C-alpha positions as CSV (number, residue, x, y, z in Angstrom):
1,X,0.3,0.0,0.0
2,X,1.2,3.0,-1.0
3,X,0.9,6.4,-2.8
4,X,3.0,7.1,-5.7
5,X,3.9,10.1,-8.0
6,X,5.6,9.2,-11.2
7,X,7.2,12.4,-13.2
8,X,4.2,14.7,-12.4
9,X,4.1,17.9,-14.2
10,X,1.0,20.3,-13.7
11,X,0.6,23.8,-14.8
12,X,-2.0,26.5,-14.6
13,X,-1.7,28.5,-18.0
14,X,2.2,29.8,-18.0
15,X,2.7,28.9,-14.4
16,X,4.5,25.3,-14.0
17,X,2.9,24.5,-9.9
18,X,4.6,20.6,-10.5
19,X,7.5,20.2,-12.8
20,X,8.4,16.5,-13.2
21,X,7.4,15.4,-9.4
22,X,8.3,12.1,-8.3
23,X,7.9,10.1,-4.7
24,X,6.6,7.4,-2.7
25,X,5.1,7.6,0.8
26,X,4.6,3.8,2.4
27,X,2.2,2.2,4.5
28,X,2.6,3.8,7.9
29,X,4.8,6.5,6.6
30,X,4.2,10.1,8.0
31,X,5.6,12.6,5.2
32,X,5.6,16.0,5.4
33,X,5.9,18.3,2.6
34,X,7.6,21.7,3.0
35,X,8.1,24.6,0.9
36,X,7.5,28.2,0.3
37,X,3.8,29.2,-0.6
38,X,2.8,28.8,-4.1
39,X,5.5,25.9,-4.8
40,X,2.9,23.2,-5.3
41,X,2.3,21.7,-1.9
42,X,-2.1,21.7,-1.9
43,X,-1.5,20.8,-5.3
44,X,-0.1,17.7,-4.7
45,X,-2.6,16.7,-2.0
46,X,-5.2,17.5,-4.7
47,X,-3.9,15.4,-7.2
48,X,-4.1,12.5,-4.9
49,X,-7.6,12.6,-4.7
50,X,-8.3,13.0,-8.0
51,X,-9.9,17.2,-7.6
52,X,-7.1,17.7,-10.0
53,X,-5.7,15.9,-13.3
54,X,-2.4,16.0,-14.0
55,X,-1.0,17.7,-17.3
56,X,1.7,14.4,-17.7
57,X,3.0,11.5,-15.2
58,X,1.4,9.2,-13.6
59,X,-0.3,9.3,-10.0
60,X,-0.7,5.8,-7.8
61,X,-3.0,4.9,-4.8
62,X,-2.7,1.4,-4.1
63,X,-3.3,-0.1,-7.1
64,X,-5.6,2.8,-8.9
65,X,-3.5,4.6,-10.7
66,X,-5.9,8.0,-10.3
67,X,-4.3,10.0,-13.2
68,X,-6.1,7.5,-15.5
69,X,-9.6,8.2,-14.4
70,X,-10.6,11.3,-15.7
71,X,-12.5,10.1,-18.7
72,X,-15.2,7.9,-19.9
73,X,-16.5,5.2,-17.4
74,X,-12.8,5.1,-15.6
75,X,-14.1,8.3,-13.8
76,X,-16.8,6.0,-11.6
77,X,-13.5,4.6,-10.0
78,X,-12.6,8.1,-8.2
79,X,-15.1,7.6,-5.5
80,X,-13.4,4.7,-4.5
81,X,-10.4,6.2,-4.1
82,X,-11.5,9.3,-2.1
83,X,-12.9,6.7,0.4
84,X,-8.9,5.6,1.3
85,X,-8.4,9.1,1.5
86,X,-9.3,10.9,4.5
87,X,-8.6,14.8,3.7
88,X,-8.2,17.3,6.8
89,X,-8.5,21.0,5.2
90,X,-6.7,24.3,6.4
91,X,-10.1,25.5,7.7
92,X,-12.9,23.0,9.5
93,X,-15.3,23.3,7.1
94,X,-18.1,21.9,9.1
95,X,-21.7,21.8,8.1
96,X,-22.8,24.6,10.5
97,X,-26.4,23.4,9.8
98,X,-25.9,20.0,11.4
99,X,-24.9,19.4,15.1
100,X,-20.9,18.0,15.8
101,X,-22.6,14.7,16.1
102,X,-24.1,14.6,12.9
103,X,-21.1,16.5,10.8
104,X,-19.0,13.4,12.6
105,X,-21.6,10.6,11.5
106,X,-21.8,12.4,7.6
107,X,-19.3,10.0,5.7
108,X,-20.9,7.0,7.6
109,X,-24.1,7.2,6.0
110,X,-23.5,7.5,2.3
111,X,-23.9,5.4,-0.4
112,X,-19.9,5.3,-1.0
113,X,-19.3,4.0,2.7
114,X,-22.1,1.5,2.3
115,X,-20.6,0.1,-0.7
116,X,-16.9,0.0,0.9
117,X,-18.3,-2.6,3.7
118,X,-21.2,-4.1,1.9
119,X,-24.1,-2.8,4.0
120,X,-25.2,0.1,5.8
121,X,-24.7,0.9,9.4
122,X,-27.5,0.8,12.3
123,X,-28.2,4.0,14.3
124,X,-26.5,2.4,17.1
125,X,-23.6,1.1,15.0
126,X,-22.9,5.2,14.1
127,X,-23.2,6.5,17.4
128,X,-20.9,3.8,18.5
129,X,-18.4,4.7,15.6
130,X,-18.8,8.6,16.5
131,X,-17.9,8.0,19.8
132,X,-14.9,5.6,19.2
133,X,-13.6,8.5,17.3
134,X,-14.6,11.7,19.3
135,X,-11.8,9.8,22.0
136,X,-9.3,9.7,19.5
137,X,-9.5,13.2,19.0
138,X,-9.5,13.8,23.0
139,X,-12.8,15.6,23.1
140,X,-15.9,15.1,25.5
141,X,-19.1,13.5,24.2
142,X,-20.7,16.6,25.8
143,X,-20.0,18.5,22.4
144,X,-21.8,16.3,20.4
145,X,-25.3,17.9,20.6
146,X,-23.7,21.2,20.0
147,X,-23.1,23.4,16.5
148,X,-20.1,23.9,15.2
149,X,-20.5,28.0,15.9
150,X,-21.4,26.8,19.5
151,X,-17.8,25.4,20.0
152,X,-13.9,27.2,19.5
153,X,-12.2,26.8,16.4
154,X,-9.9,24.3,18.1
155,X,-12.5,22.0,18.7
156,X,-13.7,22.3,15.3
157,X,-10.7,21.3,14.1
158,X,-10.8,17.9,16.5
159,X,-14.5,17.7,15.2
160,X,-13.6,17.9,11.5
161,X,-10.3,15.2,12.3
162,X,-12.7,13.2,13.8
163,X,-15.1,13.4,10.5
164,X,-12.4,12.7,8.6
165,X,-11.3,9.3,10.6
166,X,-15.0,8.1,10.8
167,X,-14.8,6.4,7.5
168,X,-11.5,4.7,8.4
169,X,-9.7,5.5,5.4
170,X,-6.0,4.1,5.2
171,X,-4.5,7.5,4.1
172,X,-4.7,10.9,6.1
173,X,-3.7,14.3,3.8
174,X,-3.5,17.2,5.9
175,X,-3.6,20.7,4.1
176,X,-2.0,23.1,6.8
177,X,-3.9,21.9,9.8
178,X,-3.0,24.2,12.0
179,X,-3.9,27.3,10.4
180,X,-5.2,30.0,12.3
181,X,-4.5,28.3,16.1
182,X,-2.6,29.7,18.8
183,X,0.7,28.0,19.2
184,X,-0.5,26.0,22.3
185,X,-3.5,24.1,20.2
186,X,-1.2,23.9,17.1
187,X,1.1,21.9,19.2
188,X,-1.9,19.8,20.8
189,X,-3.0,19.1,17.1
190,X,0.5,18.1,15.9
191,X,0.5,16.0,18.6
192,X,-2.5,14.6,18.1
193,X,-1.9,14.0,14.5
194,X,1.5,12.1,15.3
195,X,-0.7,10.0,18.2
196,X,-3.2,9.0,15.4
197,X,-0.5,8.0,12.4
198,X,1.1,5.7,15.0
199,X,-1.7,4.5,16.6
200,X,-3.9,4.0,13.6
201,X,-1.1,2.8,11.4
202,X,-2.1,4.7,8.6
203,X,-0.1,6.7,6.5
204,X,-0.1,10.7,6.4
205,X,1.2,13.1,4.1
206,X,0.9,16.6,6.3
207,X,1.1,19.9,4.3
208,X,2.7,22.6,6.7
209,X,4.8,25.4,7.2
210,X,5.7,24.1,10.7
211,X,9.0,23.0,10.6
212,X,9.7,22.1,13.8
213,X,6.8,19.8,14.1
214,X,8.0,18.6,10.7
215,X,11.7,17.8,12.5
216,X,10.1,15.9,15.8
217,X,7.3,13.4,13.8
218,X,7.8,13.1,10.2
219,X,9.5,10.0,8.9
220,X,10.7,11.8,5.8
221,X,10.5,15.3,4.8
222,X,10.2,16.6,1.0
223,X,11.5,19.9,0.1
224,X,9.1,21.3,-3.0
225,X,10.9,24.6,-4.6
226,X,9.8,25.8,-8.4
227,X,7.8,22.9,-8.4
228,X,10.8,20.5,-8.3
229,X,11.4,18.4,-5.4
230,X,14.8,19.1,-4.3
231,X,15.4,17.0,-1.3
232,X,13.0,14.2,0.8
233,X,14.8,12.7,3.8
234,X,14.6,11.6,6.8
235,X,15.1,14.9,9.4
236,X,18.6,13.9,10.2
237,X,19.6,14.2,7.0
238,X,17.5,17.7,6.6
239,X,19.2,18.8,9.1
240,X,22.7,18.4,7.5
241,X,21.8,19.7,4.2
242,X,23.8,22.2,3.0
243,X,21.2,23.1,0.0
244,X,20.9,27.2,0.6
245,X,17.2,27.1,-0.2
246,X,16.7,24.5,2.8
247,X,19.0,25.9,5.5
248,X,17.0,29.2,4.9
249,X,14.1,27.8,5.3
250,X,15.1,25.9,8.8
251,X,17.3,28.5,10.3
252,X,15.0,30.0,12.5
253,X,13.4,26.8,14.0
254,X,17.1,25.2,14.8
255,X,17.9,28.3,16.5
256,X,14.7,27.5,19.1
257,X,15.6,23.9,19.5
258,X,17.6,23.3,22.6
259,X,21.3,22.6,23.1
260,X,21.9,18.8,22.1
261,X,18.4,18.3,20.0
262,X,18.7,15.6,17.4
263,X,15.9,14.0,15.4
264,X,14.5,10.7,16.7
C-alpha cells in the first residue's frame, strides 16, 4: 500500500506548479511536504484525491492509477480512491446546520461507505463509531449535541479530524492543519497527528509550514521548490543539508531547538 507520484507535471496557464515531481509514501509513513507558498504543496494533495488531473505523469493510490481516472467510465473509480483518503483541510469546513455529532456521522451514511463495507450501518453502530472517533481526538461527548459555532475553533478542528477518521481511511492527508491556531493549540494538534498516525498505522501526508513539527514527528520530509522535489530525506539528513534554500527555510526553527537536540 502506497501513494506514488511518477514524473508528475501540472501548470495553470503559463505557471508551472509541479515540474516532474516523483516520490512515494509507504504504508504507515508520516511524510511532511514543506516549501514556500505557491510551490505546489496543496496542489500535490489535490492530485492524490483526483480533484486535479495532471498534465503529464502518473499517480497511484494503492493499485489505482488516479491519473487515468478522468475520462469516460473510468471516472466511476474516483469515489473508491477518495474512500481510501481522508482529507483534513486548512479550515474545519464543518456543516453549520448540523450538530457536531451529525458532522462526524456524515461520512458513515453515504452510499459510498455502505458500498465499501457491503452494508448500511445501524444507528447504534453509527453512534458507537462517532464516540470512538471522538475519543481518538480527545473530545468529550458533551460537545456532540452542540453546533460548530457553539464550540471553539480548536475544538472545531478536532471535530473535523474525527469526521475524517470516521470512515476509517487508509491515508490521512493534512493541508496546513494548524492554520489559525494559537501556539498551544498548534502544538496540541501536531501531537494528535503524530499519535493518530502511529496508533491507526495509516500513511499520513502533511502539508505544513511548521518546521519544528516536521523535524519532531516526520519519518521523512519532502521539500518542494519551483515545482520540483529538491530534497526528500529523514529529518536527521534534512538538518545536515547544505542546500541554501533548505538552510534558509530551517534557520529560525533550528535556532529555537534546545542544545543537543536531534531528530528521533
